[in-house]
C-alpha positions in Angstrom: -45.1 42.0 -42.8 -43.7 40.4 -46.3 -42.2 37.6 -44.2 -45.6 36.8 -42.7 -47.6 37.0 -45.7 -44.9 34.6 -47.5 -45.3 32.2 -44.4 -49.1 32.5 -44.7 -49.0 31.8 -48.4 -46.9 28.6 -48.0 -48.9 27.4 -45.1 -52.2 27.9 -47.2 -50.8 26.3 -50.2 -49.7 23.3 -48.1 -53.0 23.0 -46.4 -54.7 23.0 -49.8 -52.3 20.4 -51.3 -52.9 18.0 -48.4 -56.7 18.6 -48.7 -56.5 17.5 -52.2 -54.1 14.6 -51.4 -56.7 13.3 -48.7 -59.5 13.0 -51.4 -57.3 11.2 -54.1 -57.9 7.7 -54.6 -54.9 5.3 -54.0 -54.1 2.8 -56.5 -55.4 -0.6 -55.6 -54.2 -4.2 -56.2 -57.0 -4.5 -58.7 -55.5 -2.0 -61.0 -52.1 -3.7 -60.7 -53.5 -7.0 -61.5 -55.8 -6.0 -64.3 -52.8 -4.2 -66.1 -50.6 -7.3 -65.7 -53.4 -9.6 -67.1 -54.0 -7.3 -70.0 -50.4 -6.8 -70.7 -49.6 -10.6 -70.7 -52.3 -11.6 -72.7 -51.8 -8.8 -75.3 -48.1 -9.6 -75.7 -48.3 -13.4 -75.3 -46.6 -15.0 -78.4 -48.1 -18.5 -79.1 -45.7 -18.7 -82.3 -42.7 -19.5 -80.2 -44.2 -22.8 -79.1 -43.4 -24.5 -82.4 -46.8 -25.7 -83.3 -46.9 -28.0 -80.0 -49.4 -26.0 -78.1 -52.9 -26.5 -78.9 -54.2 -23.7 -76.6 -53.1 -21.8 -73.6 -54.6 -20.0 -70.7 -52.9 -17.3 -69.1 -54.8 -15.5 -66.0 -53.8 -13.0 -63.5 -56.6 -13.3 -60.7 -57.7 -10.4 -58.6 -56.6 -12.6 -55.4 -52.9 -12.0 -56.7 -52.1 -15.2 -58.5 -50.6 -15.9 -62.1 -51.7 -19.1 -63.5 -50.4 -20.3 -67.0 -51.7 -23.3 -68.5 -50.4 -25.1 -71.7 -52.3 -27.6 -73.6 -50.0 -29.6 -75.9 -51.0 -31.3 -79.3 -50.1 -34.9 -77.5 -52.6 -34.4 -74.8 -50.2 -33.3 -72.2 -50.9 -30.5 -69.9 -48.4 -28.1 -68.2 -49.8 -25.7 -65.3 -47.7 -23.1 -63.7 -48.9 -20.7 -60.8 -47.4 -18.4 -58.4 -48.4 -15.8 -55.9 -47.7 -12.2 -57.2 -46.5 -11.3 -53.8 -43.5 -13.8 -54.0 -42.0 -11.8 -56.8 -38.3 -11.4 -56.5 -37.0 -10.0 -60.1 -37.4 -10.6 -63.8 -35.4 -11.0 -66.9 -36.0 -10.6 -70.6 -34.2 -12.4 -73.2 -35.0 -11.4 -76.9 -35.5 -8.4 -79.1 -38.6 -6.0 -79.1 -40.3 -8.3 -81.6 -40.0 -11.7 -79.9 -38.6 -12.8 -76.5 -39.0 -14.8 -73.3 -40.0 -13.2 -70.1 -38.6 -15.0 -67.1 -40.3 -13.9 -63.5 -38.3 -15.1 -60.8 -39.7 -15.7 -57.2 -38.2 -15.5 -53.9 -38.0 -19.4 -53.4 -39.8 -22.4 -54.7 -42.9 -20.7 -55.1 -44.0 -21.7 -58.5 -46.4 -24.6 -58.6 -45.5 -26.9 -61.6 -47.8 -29.7 -62.6 -47.9 -32.0 -65.7 -50.8 -34.0 -66.6 -51.1 -37.0 -69.3 -47.3 -36.9 -69.7 -45.5 -40.3 -70.9 -43.1 -40.0 -67.7 -46.3 -39.9 -65.6 -48.1 -36.9 -63.7 -45.5 -34.5 -62.0 -46.0 -32.2 -59.1 -43.1 -30.0 -58.4 -42.0 -26.5 -57.4 -39.6 -24.2 -59.2 -38.2 -20.5 -58.9 -39.2 -19.1 -62.2 -42.1 -19.0 -64.9 -41.1 -18.2 -68.6 -43.5 -16.5 -70.7 -43.3 -16.2 -74.4 -43.8 -12.7 -75.5 -43.8 -10.4 -78.5 -43.8 -6.6 -79.3 -42.2 -5.8 -76.0 -40.8 -2.4 -75.6 -38.6 -1.4 -72.7 -41.3 0.7 -71.1 -43.6 -2.3 -71.2 -40.9 -4.2 -69.2 -40.6 -1.3 -66.8 -44.3 -1.1 -66.3 -44.8 -4.9 -65.6 -41.7 -4.6 -63.0 -43.4 -1.5 -61.3 -46.8 -3.2 -61.1 -45.2 -6.5 -59.7 -43.2 -4.6 -57.1 -46.2 -2.4 -56.1 -48.2 -5.7 -55.4 -45.3 -7.1 -53.3 -45.2 -3.6 -51.4 -48.8 -4.0 -50.5 -49.7 -5.3 -47.0 -50.9 -9.0 -47.2 -53.9 -9.8 -45.4 -53.5 -12.4 -42.7 -56.4 -14.5 -41.7 -56.6 -15.2 -37.9 -58.3 -18.5 -36.9 
């Protein structure tokens, strides 16, 4: 009889846990994207640009793109963009006070465009994007990596013509 009640308790507990899990809301890609956007903008370090940058735009969009645009004092503009699902790996070089975050993609997946450059406008592709950051702790870097990996693990929507 004790064995029967133990099995019954285990079965009821398992059923209750499954019931609770059925109503839990899974994390969405919007949550991962909003975390990345907030982290990148909060930790961006414009002081590493040596006064050459007039302003910058760093956005992580809900449709899964990271866009980074730098406007230089001499009028030149650099634009970098990549799809977050193409994330491969990342490296951080620096200290907790200041450093550079290198985000690598699976291939030549980073769009690089320059405007109003002395050498002419250039459109090319790259395998990484470099973001200057400050006050970056190891746990922040781990959270960034986790969010990027979770975005990559999401099933991508394919449009059928």
